[in-house]
C-alpha positions in Angstrom: 0.2 -0.1 0.1 1.5 3.6 -1.1 0.8 6.8 0.6 -2.1 7.8 -1.9 -3.8 4.6 -1.3 -3.4 4.6 2.7 -4.7 8.1 2.7 -7.7 6.9 1.0 -8.0 4.1 3.3 -8.2 6.6 6.4 -10.6 8.8 4.7 -13.1 5.9 4.1 -12.5 4.8 7.7 -13.4 8.2 9.0 -16.5 7.8 7.2 -17.4 4.3 8.4 -15.0 1.7 10.6 -16.2 -0.9 8.6 -14.7 -0.1 5.4 -11.3 -1.6 7.3 -12.2 -5.1 6.1 -12.9 -4.3 2.4 -9.0 -2.5 2.3 -7.9 -6.0 4.4 -9.1 -7.8 1.3 -7.9 -5.6 -1.2 -4.1 -5.0 0.2 -1.8 -7.2 2.0 0.5 -4.6 3.6 0.0 -1.4 5.7 1.8 2.0 4.2 5.1 1.2 6.0 6.3 5.2 6.1 3.1 6.2 7.7 4.5 7.4 11.2 2.2 5.5 13.3 3.0 2.1 11.3 6.9 2.8 11.4 7.2 3.4 14.7 5.2 -0.2 15.5 7.1 -2.1 13.2 10.5 -0.5 14.4 10.3 0.6 17.5 8.1 -1.8 19.4 9.9 -4.9 18.5 11.8 -6.0 21.8 15.0 -6.7 20.2 14.9 -4.0 18.0 17.0 -6.0 15.4 15.0 -4.4 12.3 15.7 -1.0 13.6 19.2 -1.6 14.1 19.6 -3.3 10.7 17.9 -0.4 9.1 20.4 2.2 10.8 23.3 0.0 10.1 22.5 0.0 6.5 21.4 3.3 5.8 24.7 4.7 7.7 26.9 2.0 6.4 27.9 1.4 9.4 30.0 -1.9 9.3 32.6 -3.9 11.9 33.0 -2.3 14.9 31.4 0.8 13.9 28.3 -0.8 13.8 25.5 -0.6 16.2 24.9 -3.7 18.3 22.1 -2.3 20.5 20.1 0.5 21.1 18.0 1.7 24.0 15.1 3.8 22.7 14.1 7.0 24.8 11.0 9.7 24.9 10.5 10.8 21.3 9.2 14.3 23.1 11.3 17.2 24.4 8.6 19.6 25.9 8.9 23.5 24.9 10.9 25.2 27.6 9.1 28.7 28.6 7.6 29.3 25.0 9.7 27.6 23.1 8.2 24.7 20.5 7.8 21.2 21.3 10.4 18.7 19.9 8.9 15.4 18.8 11.0 12.9 17.0 9.7 9.6 15.5 12.6 7.3 17.1 15.3 8.4 19.3 17.6 6.2 20.9 21.3 5.7 22.1 23.5 3.0 20.9 25.7 0.5 22.8 28.5 3.0 22.3 26.8 5.9 23.8 26.0 7.2 20.6 22.9 9.1 19.7 20.4 8.3 16.9 17.4 10.3 15.5 15.3 8.8 13.0 12.5 10.8 11.0 10.1 10.0 8.2 9.0 12.5 6.2 6.5 12.0 3.6 5.7 15.0 1.7 8.1 18.2 1.1 8.1 20.9 3.4 9.5 24.6 2.8 11.0 24.5 6.7 11.8 20.7 6.8 15.8 21.5 6.8 14.8 24.2 9.8 13.1 21.6 11.7 16.1 19.0 11.0 18.5 21.6 12.8 15.7 22.1 15.5 15.4 18.8 16.4 19.4 18.3 16.3 19.7 21.6 18.3 17.4 20.1 21.0 18.8 17.0 21.5 22.4 18.4 21.8 21.1 20.9 24.7 19.9 18.0 26.5 23.6 16.1 26.6 25.6 18.9 28.7 24.4 19.2 32.3 25.9 21.5 34.9 29.2 20.6 36.1 29.9 18.5 33.0 32.5 19.9 30.3 31.6 20.2 26.8 31.8 16.9 25.6 29.1 15.9 22.8 28.4 11.8 21.8 28.6 11.2 18.1 25.0 12.2 16.9 23.6 10.8 13.8 20.5 11.7 12.1 18.6 9.8 9.5 16.1 11.4 7.3 14.0 8.7 5.6 12.1 10.9 2.9 9.3 9.9 0.5 9.9 12.8 -1.7 12.8 14.2 -3.5 15.0 16.8 -1.3 18.1 16.8 -3.8 16.9 17.3 -7.3 20.4 18.6 -8.6 21.6 15.3 -7.7 19.6 12.9 -9.9 21.4 9.4 -9.3 22.3 9.5 -6.0 19.7 8.8 -3.3 21.7 8.7 -0.1 23.0 12.1 0.8 25.5 12.7 3.9 25.2 16.2 4.8 28.2 17.7 6.8 29.5 21.0 7.6 32.9 21.9 5.9 35.9 23.5 6.3 38.8 23.6 3.8 37.7 20.5 2.4 37.7 18.6 6.0 34.4 18.1 8.0 34.5 20.5 10.8 32.7 18.7 13.2 32.8 14.6 12.6 30.4 14.1 15.5 27.5 15.4 13.9 26.1 13.2 10.8 23.3 13.9 8.8 22.1 11.4 6.4 19.0 11.8 4.4 17.6 8.9 2.1 15.5 9.3 -1.0 13.1 6.4 -1.2 10.9 7.4 -3.7 14.2 8.3 -6.1 15.6 4.9 -5.5 12.2 3.2 -6.7 12.8 5.4 -9.9 16.3 4.5 -10.6 15.6 1.0 -9.9 13.0 0.8 -12.4 15.3 2.8 -15.0 17.8 0.0 -14.3 20.6 2.5 -13.0 21.1 0.7 -9.4 20.8 -3.0 -10.8 24.7 -3.1 -9.8 24.0 -1.8 -6.6 24.7 -4.6 -4.0 25.0 -2.3 -0.8 22.8 -3.1 2.2 21.0 0.3 2.0 19.9 -0.6 -1.6 18.6 -4.3 -0.1 16.5 -2.6 2.2 15.0 -0.2 0.0 14.0 -3.0 -2.5 12.3 -4.6 0.3 10.5 -1.4 1.4 9.4 -1.2 -2.3 8.0 -4.7 -2.5 6.0 -3.5 0.3 4.9 -0.6 -0.8 3.9 -1.3 -4.6 2.9 -5.0 -3.2 4.9 -6.7 -5.5 6.7 -10.0 -4.9 9.9 -9.9 -3.1 12.9 -10.8 -5.0 14.2 -14.5 -3.8 17.3 -13.2 -2.4 15.4 -10.9 -0.3 13.1 -13.7 1.1 16.1 -15.9 2.0 17.0 -12.8 4.5 15.4 -13.5 7.8 15.5 -9.6 8.6 13.5 -9.0 5.4 11.2 -12.1 6.2 10.4 -10.6 9.7 9.7 -7.2 8.1 7.3 -8.5 5.6 5.5 -10.2 8.3 5.5 -7.2 10.4 3.8 -5.0 8.0 1.0 -7.3 7.0 -2.4 -5.5 7.4 -4.0 -8.2 9.1 -1.4 -8.2 11.7 -2.6 -4.3 13.0 -5.9 -4.0 15.3 -8.6 -1.7 14.3 -7.7 0.7 17.0 -4.5 1.4 15.3 -5.7 2.9 12.3 -8.8 4.8 14.5 -5.8 6.7 15.9 -4.5 7.1 12.4 -7.8 8.6 11.2 -7.6 10.8 14.5 -4.1 12.2 13.7 -5.1 12.9 10.0 -7.8 14.9 11.4 -5.8 16.9 13.3 -3.3 17.4 10.6 -5.8 18.2 8.3 -7.5 20.7 10.7 -4.0 22.4 11.0 -3.4 22.2 7.5 -6.7 23.8 6.9 -6.4 26.7 9.7 -2.4 27.0 8.4 -4.1 27.1 4.6 -6.6 29.8 5.7 -3.9 31.7 7.4 -1.7 31.6 5.0 -4.0 32.5 2.3 -5.1 35.5 4.1 -1.3 36.4 4.8 -0.6 35.4 1.1 -3.1 37.6 -0.4 -2.3 40.5 1.8 1.1 40.5 0.7 0.3 39.6 -2.7 -1.8 42.4 -2.9 0.7 44.7 -1.4 3.5 43.0 -3.6 1.0 43.2 -6.7 0.0 46.9 -5.8 4.0 47.8 -5.7 4.6 46.0 -9.0 1.6 47.4 -10.4 2.3 50.8 -9.3 5.9 50.2 -10.6 4.5 48.9 -13.9 1.7 51.5 -14.5 4.6 54.2 -13.6 6.7 52.6 -16.2 4.2 51.9 -18.6 2.5 55.8 -18.4 5.6 57.2 -18.7 6.6 55.3 -22.0 3.1 56.1 -23.2 3.1 59.6 -21.8 6.6 59.7 -23.6 5.3 58.5 -26.9 2.2 60.4 -26.9 4.1 63.6 -25.6 6.5 63.1 -28.4 3.8 62.9 -30.9 1.9 65.7 -29.5 5.2 67.9 -29.0 5.8 67.1 -32.8 2.5 68.1 -33.7 2.7 71.3 -31.8 6.3 72.0 -32.8 5.0 71.6 -36.1 2.1 73.6 -36.3 4.2 76.6 -34.1 6.9 76.4 -36.3 4.3 76.2 -39.5 2.9 79.4 -38.0 6.2 80.8 -37.1 7.8 79.8 -40.5 5.0 81.6 -42.2 5.2 84.4 -40.6 9.1 84.6 -40.9 8.2 83.8 -44.7 5.8 86.4 -44.9 8.2 88.6 -43.2 11.2 87.5 -45.6 8.8 87.6 -48.5 7.6 91.0 -47.7 11.0 92.3 -47.2 12.1 90.4 -50.5 9.1 91.5 -52.0 9.6 95.1 -51.4 13.5 95.2 -52.4 12.7 93.3 -55.7 9.2 95.5 -55.9 11.7 98.5 -55.0 14.2 97.6 -57.9 11.5 96.7 -60.4 9.7 99.6 -59.4 13.0 101.6 -60.0 13.9 99.9 -63.4 10.4 100.2 -64.4 10.1 103.9 -63.4 13.6 104.4 -64.7 12.5 103.0 -67.6 9.1 104.8 -68.2 11.1 108.1 -66.9 13.4 107.8 -69.5 10.9 107.3 -72.2 8.6 109.9 -70.7 12.0 112.2 -70.4 12.8 111.6 -73.9 9.5 112.5 -74.9 9.1 115.6 -72.5 12.5 116.4 -73.8 12.2 115.8 -77.2 9.2 117.9 -77.1 10.6 120.6 -74.9 13.6 120.3 -77.4 11.5 120.7 -80.0 9.8 123.7 -78.7 12.8 125.2 -77.2 14.7 124.4 -80.8 11.5 126.1 -82.6 11.7 128.8 -80.1 15.2 129.7 -80.5 14.9 129.5 -84.5 12.2 132.4 -84.0 14.6 134.0 -81.7 17.5 134.4 -84.3 15.1 135.2 -87.2 13.7 138.3 -85.0 17.5 139.1 -84.2 18.1 139.3 -88.1 14.9 141.3 -88.9 16.0 144.0 -85.5 19.4 144.1 -87.2 18.3 145.1 -90.8 15.8 147.4 -89.1 18.3 149.1 -87.1 20.3 149.6 -90.6 17.3 151.1 -92.0 17.1 153.4 -88.7 13.9 152.6 -88.0 13.4 153.7 -84.2 14.0 150.9 -81.6 10.7 151.0 -80.1 9.4 150.3 -83.4 11.5 147.2 -83.6 10.7 145.7 -80.6 7.1 146.0 -81.7 7.8 144.3 -84.7 10.4 141.8 -83.8 9.0 140.8 -80.5 12.5 141.5 -78.8 13.2 143.9 -76.0 14.9 147.4 -76.7 17.4 146.1 -74.2 18.2 142.7 -76.5 17.5 144.7 -79.8 20.6 147.7 -78.3 23.0 144.5 -78.1 22.6 143.9 -81.4 
């Protein structure tokens, strides 16, 4: 039975407890990675041989380093004052005095890494008492994950996380090991781990056959540990009350989830609205500035064109008027000069003609006056006949 099927069973039991019979007929095994089932299988066994085998396999502890025995302890570390409680799935002390923390995590959680550090810190805090020196035991944290935590390492399913300094472990007494169970299933399906004969891989193959309700490989069936594991997870071996407790835990978890979801949604809405408002304002300002710039440029061009046209027209009129005046003056001077010349020529001709005619008459009068003087005609009479003045006659 996998996680989805197990949740469906619990939801059916929440409606009617008698639905359990139907699921026991349909499935052979319980979901081994459920917190409640895992604790029953690995923590309630008297010798804890399954738990020791699992831990040694995942931590790759062999020979003198292998765990021989383990004493399980209280799983809850109550919060002090207003500190948050720390509830571990399994915690124990080995025959060597080492601490082992085992945590099952079925789904990805944004703060799972924070929680791991907090759990370890609370355990460390409880190791040193007054009057004791600051000497810590070796502490192992084993995280069994039913989700992918390290996507950047697609072909690795076991991850040792250490604090490093210049390529060396800074504090070797603390070891954090994370096992991506579902990733191993995918690697196994792709044939990538077919040559992996490690104890960890054999354990995960046994878990895979239980979760996927598949026949266990013969090699594993010949192993007493895996035969005992298979038997301990059979659905028919669990009393109904176990699943009733699981249903309650699921309802409590769902209630917390819904409350958290509602609070998160409200908070997210508020933050999103504020963030969206700021982004919208910035975006609107940017778009508005850009659009305003474009429109302003167009309007400016239009206004400038219009104003330039008007100014150009005025300037052109002024320039044209000035140029026209000058050209007109020149043209008028030219035309006037020509006309004046023609008129002057005509007038001069006429005047010349008239003058020429008068001079001819004057000369003629003078000749007549001279002859009359020779004839001793009185000056007064000559003036009357010639039209000359007495002075003009006397000058002759």
